[in-house]
C-alpha positions as CSV (number, residue, x, y, z in Angstrom):
1,M,108.3,126.5,114.9
2,P,106.0,126.1,112.0
3,E,105.0,122.7,110.8
4,N,107.5,120.9,108.6
5,T,106.3,120.7,105.0
6,F,106.8,117.8,102.6
7,R,107.1,117.9,98.8
8,K,106.9,115.0,96.3
9,C,104.5,113.0,98.4
10,E,102.4,110.2,97.0
11,A,98.6,110.1,97.4
12,P,97.6,109.9,101.1
13,A,98.0,106.5,102.7
14,T,94.7,104.7,103.2
15,D,93.5,103.0,106.4
16,A,93.7,99.7,104.5
17,E,97.4,100.4,103.6
18,L,98.3,101.4,107.1
19,D,96.5,98.3,108.5
20,G,98.5,96.2,106.1
21,I,101.8,97.5,107.4
22,A,100.6,96.9,111.0
23,E,99.6,93.4,110.1
24,R,102.9,92.7,108.3
25,M,104.8,94.0,111.4
26,G,102.6,92.2,113.9
27,L,102.5,95.4,116.0
28,P,100.1,98.4,115.9
29,L,101.3,101.6,114.3
30,P,101.3,104.7,116.5
31,E,98.5,107.2,115.9
32,D,100.9,110.1,115.1
33,F,102.6,108.0,112.4
34,K,99.2,107.1,110.8
35,T,98.0,110.7,111.0
36,H,101.2,111.9,109.3
37,Y,101.0,109.3,106.5
38,R,97.3,110.1,105.9
39,K,98.5,113.6,105.1
40,N,102.1,113.2,103.8
41,N,102.6,109.8,102.3
42,G,106.4,109.8,101.9
43,G,108.1,112.8,100.4
44,V,111.0,115.1,101.0
45,P,110.8,117.2,104.2
46,E,111.6,121.0,103.9
47,R,113.6,120.7,107.1
48,A,115.5,117.5,106.6
49,W,118.3,117.5,109.2
50,W,118.4,115.9,112.6
51,D,121.0,117.3,115.0
52,S,121.2,115.5,118.4
53,L,123.5,118.2,119.7
54,D,125.9,115.5,121.0
55,E,129.1,113.8,119.8
56,Y,127.4,112.6,116.6
57,D,127.4,114.5,113.4
58,P,124.0,115.8,112.1
59,C,122.2,113.4,109.8
60,S,119.9,114.2,106.9
61,V,116.7,112.6,105.6
62,T,116.7,112.1,101.9
63,E,113.1,111.0,101.7
64,F,110.3,109.5,103.8
65,C,109.3,106.2,102.2
66,P,105.8,106.2,100.7
67,I,103.3,103.5,101.6
68,G,101.6,101.5,98.8
69,H,103.0,103.2,95.7
70,G,105.9,105.3,94.4
71,R,109.6,104.8,94.5
72,H,111.4,103.2,97.5
73,T,108.2,102.2,99.2
74,L,108.2,101.5,102.9
75,E,107.0,97.9,102.1
76,A,109.9,97.3,99.6
77,T,112.4,98.8,102.0
78,L,111.2,96.6,104.9
79,E,111.2,93.5,102.7
80,K,114.7,94.1,101.5
81,L,116.1,94.6,105.0
82,R,114.2,91.6,106.4
83,A,115.3,89.3,103.5
84,K,118.9,90.2,104.3
85,K,118.2,89.8,108.0
86,L,119.5,93.3,108.6
87,I,116.7,94.7,110.8
88,P,114.9,93.5,114.0
89,D,111.2,92.7,113.8
90,N,110.1,95.8,115.9
91,L,111.8,98.4,113.7
92,L,109.9,100.0,110.8
93,P,112.2,101.8,108.3
94,F,110.1,104.9,107.3
95,A,112.9,107.1,105.8
96,Y,116.4,106.9,104.5
97,G,119.5,109.1,104.3
98,P,122.1,109.7,101.6
99,Y,124.7,107.2,102.9
100,G,122.6,104.1,103.2
101,Y,121.3,104.6,106.6
102,Y,117.6,104.5,107.7
103,F,115.3,106.2,110.1
104,C,113.2,103.6,111.9
105,L,110.2,103.7,114.2
106,D,110.3,101.2,117.1
107,L,106.8,99.9,117.2
108,K,107.2,98.6,120.8
109,T,108.2,102.0,122.3
110,G,107.3,104.6,119.6
111,A,110.9,105.9,119.6
112,V,112.7,106.8,116.4
113,F,116.2,105.5,115.7
114,H,119.0,106.2,113.3
115,Y,119.8,102.8,111.9
116,A,123.1,102.1,110.1
117,T,123.8,98.6,108.7
118,E,127.2,99.3,107.1
119,G,129.0,98.5,110.3
120,F,127.6,95.0,110.6
121,Q,130.3,92.5,111.7
122,P,129.6,88.9,110.3
123,E,131.6,87.3,113.1
124,K,129.3,88.9,115.7
125,T,125.8,87.8,116.6
126,Q,122.7,89.2,114.9
127,E,121.6,90.7,118.2
128,Y,125.0,92.5,118.7
129,N,124.8,93.9,115.1
130,F,121.2,95.1,115.6
131,K,122.1,96.9,118.8
132,K,125.2,98.5,117.4
133,A,123.3,99.7,114.3
134,Q,120.7,101.7,116.4
135,R,121.0,105.2,117.9
136,K,118.0,106.6,119.5
137,L,117.0,110.1,118.2
138,S,113.6,110.9,119.7
139,R,110.9,109.5,121.9
140,S,108.2,109.6,119.2
141,F,107.6,110.0,115.5
142,T,106.1,113.5,116.1
143,E,109.1,114.6,118.2
144,F,111.3,113.4,115.3
145,V,109.4,115.2,112.5
146,K,109.1,118.4,114.6
147,G,112.8,118.2,115.6
148,L,114.0,118.2,112.0
149,V,115.8,121.5,111.2
150,G,117.0,123.3,108.0
151,T,120.7,123.6,107.1
152,S,120.8,127.1,108.4
153,E,119.6,125.9,111.8
154,L,122.3,123.3,112.3
155,D,124.5,123.8,115.4
156,C,127.6,123.0,113.4
157,C,126.9,125.5,110.7
158,S,125.5,128.6,112.5
């Protein structure tokens, strides 16, 4: 499959910007993530659907969050979710979908998760809500980006 292309990207992320994210997270960023952001800083992927081929419906990526500048920056998204105590410290929200969900990189394992906060239950513990909000999609950032498909490739629609 050819490389997924991105449009509406910001200027490539710099090493200083990437280091700033790692410092803010307190965990190193995976090399594949940094390589991607040095080339495609945010933007809209041409193939924007993730289909797990399981009981879950496919989910789409509206946009990858740019680092440093532009709309809906990764930094602003992270700060918003942390201020509301809606995300664990190891997850980095790098993209979002049309219904308020996020795609997050687990900086401890390198895995990518679908993260939906709309189901948080205030009577439950934060740990419970964090766990229920996460659904693992891929083992790595690269696997996630390469696994995105176009609408015509969705199992439900072919």
